[in-house]
GUDO-452808 format. One record per residue: y, z, x of N, C-alpha, C in turn. Coordinates in nm, 4 decimals, decimal comma. Example, Ala and Ser with C-alpha at 12.3 -4.5 7.8 and 13.67 -1.06 7.14 Angstrom:
<pts>
PT        n.y        n.z        n.x       ca.y       ca.z       ca.x        c.y        c.z        c.x
PT    -0,5690     0,7800     1,3190    -0,4500     0,7800     1,2300    -0,3300     0,7800     1,3200
PT    -0,2250     0,7080     1,2850    -0,1060     0,7140     1,3670     0,0030     0,7870     1,2900
</pts>
This chain:
<pts>
PT        n.y        n.z        n.x       ca.y       ca.z       ca.x        c.y        c.z        c.x
PT   -14,3226    10,2776    18,4078   -14,3089    10,1608    18,3234   -14,4004    10,0513    18,3788
PT   -14,4917    10,0062    18,2915   -14,5828     9,9000    18,3335   -14,5321     9,7671    18,2821
PT   -14,5532     9,6686    18,3630   -14,5098     9,5346    18,3244   -14,6308     9,4554    18,2777
PT   -14,6166     9,3883    18,1629   -14,7258     9,3062    18,1108   -14,7451     9,1861    18,2025
PT   -14,8714     9,1460    18,2272   -14,8943     9,0321    18,3157   -14,8389     8,9007    18,2601
PT   -14,8390     8,8846    18,1280   -14,7863     8,7638    18,0648   -14,6978     8,8035    17,9477
PT   -14,5930     8,7291    17,9241   -14,5118     8,7569    17,8047   -14,5938     8,7297    17,6778
PT   -14,5669     8,8048    17,5721   -14,6422     8,7892    17,4477   -14,6337     8,6476    17,3923
PT   -14,5196     8,5842    17,4050   -14,5039     8,4499    17,3495   -14,6007     8,3525    17,4156
PT   -14,6284     8,3727    17,5420   -14,7234     8,2879    17,6129   -14,8634     8,3046    17,5541
PT   -14,9015     8,4295    17,5262   -15,0329     8,4557    17,4670   -15,0424     8,3961    17,3269
PT   -14,9369     8,4116    17,2477   -14,9363     8,3562    17,1122   -14,9478     8,2040    17,1158
PT   -14,8801     8,1420    17,2074   -14,8874     7,9957    17,2168   -15,0297     7,9498    17,2461
PT   -15,0971     8,0229    17,3312   -15,2347     7,9861    17,3643   -15,3266     8,0053    17,2440
PT   -15,3057     8,1088    17,1666   -15,3863     8,1310    17,0465   -15,3559     8,0235    16,9424
PT   -15,2285     7,9912    16,9252   -15,1903     7,8857    16,8305   -15,2501     7,7522    16,8748
PT   -15,2512     7,7271    17,0040   -15,3114     7,6047    17,0558   -15,4590     7,5982    17,0187
PT   -15,5280     7,7108    17,0255   -15,6699     7,7125    16,9882   -15,6876     7,6908    16,8379
PT   -15,5969     7,7445    16,7578   -15,6029     7,7234    16,6125   -15,5831     7,5749    16,5812
PT   -15,4883     7,5133    16,6473   -15,4653     7,3701    16,6281   -15,5858     7,2884    16,6739
PT   -15,6532     7,3356    16,7771   -15,7755     7,2705    16,8231   -15,8812     7,2749    16,7123
PT   -15,8937     7,3894    16,6456   -15,9881     7,4016    16,5333   -15,9470     7,3070    16,4211
PT   -15,8188     7,3074    16,3873   -15,7699     7,2224    16,2782   -15,7961     7,0740    16,3046
PT   -15,7892     7,0342    16,4291   -15,8076     6,8940    16,4657   -15,9546     6,8561    16,4803
PT   -16,0346     6,9471    16,5340   -16,1726     6,9146    16,5699   -16,2764     6,9840    16,4824
PT   -16,2392     7,0268    16,3629   -16,3298     7,1018    16,2762   -16,4595     7,0276    16,2460
PT   -16,4541     6,8956    16,2437   -16,5735     6,8185    16,2070   -16,6688     6,7975    16,3243
PT   -16,6240     6,8277    16,4441   -16,7097     6,8148    16,5615   -16,7982     6,9378    16,5752
PT   -16,8938     6,9294    16,6639   -16,9833     7,0420    16,6895   -16,9166     7,1356    16,7899
PT   -16,8177     7,2123    16,7432   -16,7473     7,3054    16,8317   -16,7996     7,4461    16,8081
PT   -16,7911     7,5268    16,9116   -16,8346     7,6656    16,9001   -16,7298     7,7559    16,9627
PT   -16,7590     7,8833    16,9631   -16,6640     7,9817    17,0134   -16,6258     7,9547    17,1584
PT   -16,7205     7,9130    17,2377   -16,6922     7,8859    17,3786   -16,5906     7,7729    17,3938
PT   -16,6079     7,6656    17,3164   -16,5128     7,5541    17,3216   -16,3725     7,5993    17,2824
PT   -16,3658     7,6788    17,1768   -16,2355     7,7222    17,1250   -16,1691     7,8185    17,2233
PT   -16,2446     7,9131    17,2779   -16,1903     8,0090    17,3747   -16,1462     7,9368    17,5019
PT   -16,2212     7,8359    17,5430   -16,1826     7,7575    17,6608   -16,0491     7,6870    17,6387
PT   -16,0266     7,6433    17,5171   -15,9008     7,5758    17,4838   -15,7822     7,6699    17,5040
PT   -15,8033     7,7986    17,4801   -15,6967     7,8976    17,4962   -15,6982     7,9627    17,6344
PT   -15,7992     7,9320    17,7151   -15,8141     7,9897    17,8489   -15,8311     8,1420    17,8460
PT   -15,9132     8,1890    17,7534   -15,9452     8,3316    17,7426   -16,0960     8,3493    17,7500
PT   -16,1378     8,4709    17,7846   -16,2801     8,5025    17,7708   -16,3097     8,5092    17,6217
PT   -16,4350     8,4906    17,5850   -16,4716     8,4867    17,4424   -16,4312     8,6149    17,3695
PT   -16,4625     8,7288    17,4297   -16,4410     8,8551    17,3594   -16,2931     8,8892    17,3462
PT   -16,2168     8,8630    17,4499   -16,0723     8,8863    17,4430   -16,0092     8,7900    17,3427
PT   -16,0564     8,6672    17,3432   -16,0051     8,5661    17,2507   -16,0303     8,6058    17,1052
PT   -16,1521     8,6514    17,0755   -16,1843     8,6919    16,9374   -16,0893     8,8023    16,8915
PT   -16,0675     8,9022    16,9781   -15,9776     9,0131    16,9421   -15,8365     8,9632    16,9135
PT   -15,7826     8,8794    17,0020   -15,6463     8,8287    16,9826   -15,6356     8,7398    16,8595
PT   -15,7308     8,6509    16,8418   -15,7285     8,5591    16,7276   -15,7325     8,6374    16,5965
PT   -15,8216     8,7348    16,5886   -15,8334     8,8134    16,4657   -15,7077     8,8956    16,4411
PT   -15,6480     8,9463    16,5471   -15,5246     9,0242    16,5330   -15,4119     8,9383    16,4765
PT   -15,4059     8,8128    16,5190   -15,2978     8,7241    16,4755   -15,3254     8,6626    16,3385
PT   -15,4478     8,6127    16,3155   -15,4781     8,5384    16,1931   -15,5571     8,6154    16,0889
PT   -15,6062     8,7342    16,1235   -15,6804     8,8145    16,0259   -15,8228     8,7682    16,0031
PT   -15,8687     8,6711    16,0810   -16,0046     8,6183    16,0718   -16,0535     8,5926    16,2134
PT   -16,1840     8,5982    16,2301   -16,2392     8,5584    16,3591   -16,2288     8,4059    16,3703
PT   -16,2385     8,3514    16,4901   -16,2341     8,2054    16,5023   -16,3435     8,1368    16,4198
PT   -16,4620     8,1948    16,4154   -16,5710     8,1348    16,3371   -16,5391     8,1379    16,1877
PT   -16,4851     8,2494    16,1389   -16,4462     8,2575    15,9978   -16,3380     8,1548    15,9663
PT   -16,2424     8,1386    16,0579   -16,1365     8,0410    16,0359   -16,1926     7,8985    16,0352
PT   -16,2818     7,8681    16,1289   -16,3450     7,7359    16,1338   -16,4190     7,7070    16,0036
PT   -16,4934     7,8050    15,9553   -16,5663     7,7887    15,8292   -16,4693     7,7660    15,7140
PT   -16,3609     7,8424    15,7122   -16,2588     7,8270    15,6075   -16,2004     7,6856    15,6087
PT   -16,1666     7,6354    15,7265   -16,1095     7,5007    15,7381   -16,2097     7,3967    15,6889
PT   -16,3354     7,4113    15,7279   -16,4374     7,3151    15,6858   -16,4558     7,3157    15,5341
PT   -16,4572     7,4323    15,4732   -16,4738     7,4409    15,3273   -16,3525     7,3802    15,2569
PT   -16,2323     7,4076    15,3064   -16,1123     7,3510    15,2442   -16,1116     7,1982    15,2543
PT   -16,1523     7,1450    15,3684   -16,1603     6,9992    15,3826   -16,2687     6,9424    15,2912
PT   -16,3792     7,0162    15,2774   -16,4865     6,9716    15,1876   -16,4360     6,9677    15,0438
PT   -16,3569     7,0664    15,0040   -16,3013     7,0677    14,8681   -16,2150     6,9447    14,8444
PT   -16,1378     6,9060    14,9438   -16,0557     6,7852    14,9298   -16,1424     6,6608    14,9151
PT   -16,2459     6,6506    14,9966   -16,3332     6,5333    14,9905   -16,4133     6,5280    14,8607
PT   -16,4421     6,6436    14,8036   -16,5212     6,6477    14,6806   -16,4406     6,6082    14,5572
PT   -16,3113     6,5856    14,5725   -16,2332     6,5380    14,4580   -16,2555     6,3895    14,4350
PT   -16,3283     6,3259    14,5262   -16,3675     6,1862    14,5064   -16,5154     6,1854    14,4684
PT   -16,5693     6,0697    14,4459   -16,7109     6,0628    14,4087   -16,8010     6,0422    14,5301
PT   -16,7590     6,0952    14,6440   -16,8372     6,0872    14,7671   -16,9627     6,1736    14,7544
PT   -17,0708     6,1313    14,8142   -17,1963     6,2063    14,8076   -17,1823     6,3410    14,8781
PT   -17,2486     6,4428    14,8225   -17,2421     6,5783    14,8773   -17,2905     6,5797    15,0224
PT   -17,3986     6,5084    15,0501   -17,4536     6,5046    15,1862   -17,3523     6,4445    15,2839
PT   -17,2834     6,3413    15,2408   -17,1837     6,2782    15,3260   -17,0685     6,3735    15,3564
PT   -17,0232     6,4454    15,2537   -16,9169     6,5441    15,2718   -16,9628     6,6517    15,3695
PT   -17,0839     6,6992    15,3503   -17,1414     6,8023    15,4358   -17,1327     6,7633    15,5830
PT   -17,1757     6,6454    15,6155   -17,1779     6,6031    15,7550   -17,0387     6,5651    15,8064
PT   -16,9525     6,5156    15,7183   -16,8165     6,4796    15,7597   -16,7341     6,6014    15,8018
PT   -16,7586     6,7158    15,7384   -16,6802     6,8345    15,7720   -16,7439     6,9188    15,8816
PT   -16,8579     6,8757    15,9338   -16,9123     6,9418    16,0502   -17,0321     7,0319    16,0301
PT   -17,0898     7,0333    15,9101   -17,2097     7,1138    15,8880   -17,3324     7,0323    15,9273
PT   -17,4358     7,1019    15,9740   -17,5586     7,0356    16,0171   -17,6641     7,0302    15,9082
PT   -17,6525     7,1179    15,8103   -17,7561     7,1312    15,7084   -17,6938     7,1342    15,5697
PT   -17,7489     7,0558    15,4801   -17,6979     7,0517    15,3426   -17,7206     7,1860    15,2743
PT   -17,8340     7,2495    15,3000   -17,8626     7,3770    15,2336   -17,7670     7,4873    15,2816
PT   -17,7362     7,4912    15,4111   -17,6419     7,5932    15,4579   -17,5016     7,5643    15,4059
PT   -17,4647     7,4370    15,4002   -17,3347     7,3987    15,3449   -17,3247     7,4403    15,1986
PT   -17,4285     7,4103    15,1202   -17,4273     7,4429    14,9775   -17,4187     7,5935    14,9558
PT   -17,4983     7,6693    15,0300   -17,4965     7,8151    15,0152   -17,3629     7,8753    15,0533
PT   -17,3068     7,8302    15,1632   -17,1779     7,8813    15,2089   -17,0661     7,8401    15,1139
PT   -17,0705     7,7163    15,0672   -16,9693     7,6672    14,9730   -16,9717     7,7513    14,8457
PT   -17,0923     7,7766    14,7939   -17,1043     7,8552    14,6712   -17,0543     7,9980    14,6919
PT   -17,0846     8,0562    14,8063   -17,0402     8,1929    14,8342   -16,8884     8,2005    14,8456
PT   -16,8257     8,0986    14,9042   -16,6808     8,1023    14,9255   -16,5997     8,0540    14,8047
PT   -16,6519     7,9545    14,7335   -16,5771     7,8935    14,6233   -16,6211     7,9473    14,4874
PT   -16,7477     7,9883    14,4787   -16,7996     8,0393    14,3521   -16,8766     7,9352    14,2731
PT   -16,8785     7,8134    14,3214   -16,9503     7,7032    14,2563   -17,0272     7,6256    14,3618
PT   -17,1329     7,5597    14,3201   -17,2023     7,4703    14,4126   -17,1134     7,3479    14,4359
PT   -17,1321     7,2777    14,5464   -17,0501     7,1578    14,5704   -17,0600     7,0545    14,4589
PT   -17,1793     7,0360    14,4043   -17,1938     6,9348    14,2985   -17,1198     6,9763    14,1712
PT   -17,1275     7,1027    14,1338   -17,0560     7,1500    14,0157   -16,9050     7,1445    14,0382
PT   -16,8614     7,1813    14,1582   -16,7198     7,1732    14,1921   -16,6709     7,0285    14,1804
PT   -16,7522     6,9358    14,2313   -16,7156     6,7949    14,2263   -16,7053     6,7447    14,0827
PT   -16,8006     6,7838    13,9990   -16,7978     6,7431    13,8577   -16,6707     6,7949    13,7913
PT   -16,6371     6,9214    13,8147   -16,5162     6,9786    13,7560   -16,3906     6,9062    13,8033
PT   -16,3842     6,8754    13,9325   -16,2668     6,8072    13,9865   -16,2528     6,6651    13,9318
PT   -16,3640     6,5959    13,9173   -16,3585     6,4596    13,8629   -16,3192     6,4612    13,7153
PT   -16,3678     6,5609    13,6396   -16,3267     6,5739    13,4990   -16,1775     6,6037    13,4901
PT   -16,1300     6,6918    13,5750   -15,9874     6,7272    13,5762   -15,9034     6,6045    13,6100
PT   -15,9482     6,5276    13,7072   -15,8766     6,4055    13,7465   -15,8713     6,3061    13,6303
PT   -15,9813     6,2952    13,5559   -15,9876     6,2050    13,4418   -15,8919     6,2504    13,3315
PT   -15,8919     6,3797    13,3036   -15,8005     6,4327    13,2012   -15,6549     6,4149    13,2422
PT   -15,6274     6,4308    13,3716   -15,4898     6,4124    13,4198   -15,4440     6,2684    13,3993
PT   -15,5354     6,1751    13,4172   -15,5008     6,0338    13,3980   -15,4743     6,0034    13,2508
PT   -15,5474     6,0713    13,1603   -15,5324     6,0462    13,0179   -15,4079     6,1126    12,9607
PT   -15,3847     6,2384    12,9960   -15,2690     6,3118    12,9434   -15,1966     6,3832    13,0572
PT   -15,1187     6,3115    13,1348   -15,0546     6,3716    13,2522   -14,9536     6,4811    13,2192
PT   -14,8877     6,4732    13,1025   -14,7867     6,5733    13,0699   -14,8447     6,7132    13,0502
PT   -14,9700     6,7226    13,0135   -15,0334     6,8536    12,9962   -15,0509     6,9265    13,1291
PT   -15,0437     6,8534    13,2380   -15,0664     6,9139    13,3687   -14,9369     6,9418    13,4438
PT   -14,8245     6,9212    13,3778   -14,6956     6,9546    13,4376   -14,6581     7,0930    13,3861
PT   -14,6452     7,1901    13,4754   -14,6121     7,3255    13,4303   -14,4784     7,3280    13,3568
PT   -14,4750     7,4001    13,2468   -14,3529     7,4182    13,1671   -14,2931     7,2875    13,1178
PT   -14,3771     7,1896    13,0893   -14,3291     7,0618    13,0401   -14,3029     7,0743    12,8894
PT   -14,1766     7,0616    12,8489   -14,1406     7,0762    12,7087   -14,1732     6,9510    12,6287
PT   -14,1950     6,8395    12,6943   -14,2301     6,7176    12,6231   -14,3677     6,7308    12,5594
PT   -14,4582     6,7985    12,6256   -14,5944     6,8130    12,5755   -14,6128     6,9446    12,4986
PT   -14,5484     7,0496    12,5471   -14,5603     7,1813    12,4837   -14,4247     7,2217    12,4277
PT   -14,4025     7,2033    12,2977   -14,2712     7,2366    12,2411   -14,2405     7,3851    12,2577
PT   -14,1133     7,4161    12,2616   -14,0697     7,5546    12,2818   -14,1183     7,6423    12,1672
PT   -14,1498     7,7675    12,1954   -14,1899     7,8601    12,0892   -14,0772     7,8762    11,9871
PT   -14,1129     7,9191    11,8665   -14,0140     7,9321    11,7574   -13,8960     8,0197    11,7959
PT   -13,9222     8,1265    11,8668   -13,8138     8,2170    11,9054   -13,7116     8,1447    11,9919
PT   -13,7564     8,0571    12,0792   -13,6633     7,9832    12,1621   -13,5904     7,8754    12,0819
PT   -13,6596     7,8122    11,9860   -13,5947     7,7075    11,9048   -13,4819     7,7664    11,8221
PT   -13,5006     7,8875    11,7714   -13,3949     7,9525    11,6917   -13,2732     7,9843    11,7767
PT   -13,2970     8,0161    11,9043   -13,1878     8,0539    11,9918   -13,0960     7,9373    12,0226
PT   -13,1499     7,8153    12,0152   -13,0669     7,6984    12,0468   -13,0202     7,6384    11,9216
</pts>
């Protein structure tokens, strides 16, 4: 019977700590070495553990967090370049290409769609409430039942 050098919960806590580090510092110029240092693991061991727990490599997770934060910022009329640099990307072209690959739209098109949606919500808010009977009357079959 072999004894593990550390309890699993200790390892999980260190990985979670590194994930929280990514969540907090996503806009900074962080890399795999910084993140692995936060968890006190070697880079390669850290990548294996992180992927096993979260299903993504630390770099994939960092990219995911940055894109999600960019989507939030793009719901305002903030400039695309400003959003790009605020979420931690160094190049507008790499940000645009990655955003399009992950979201399916360019940042500018995504922003236009979000601003239009926001405008429509302000004009007719009841249409955006799921199952709102005030805006969408019940189908005939349901009206007969009552």
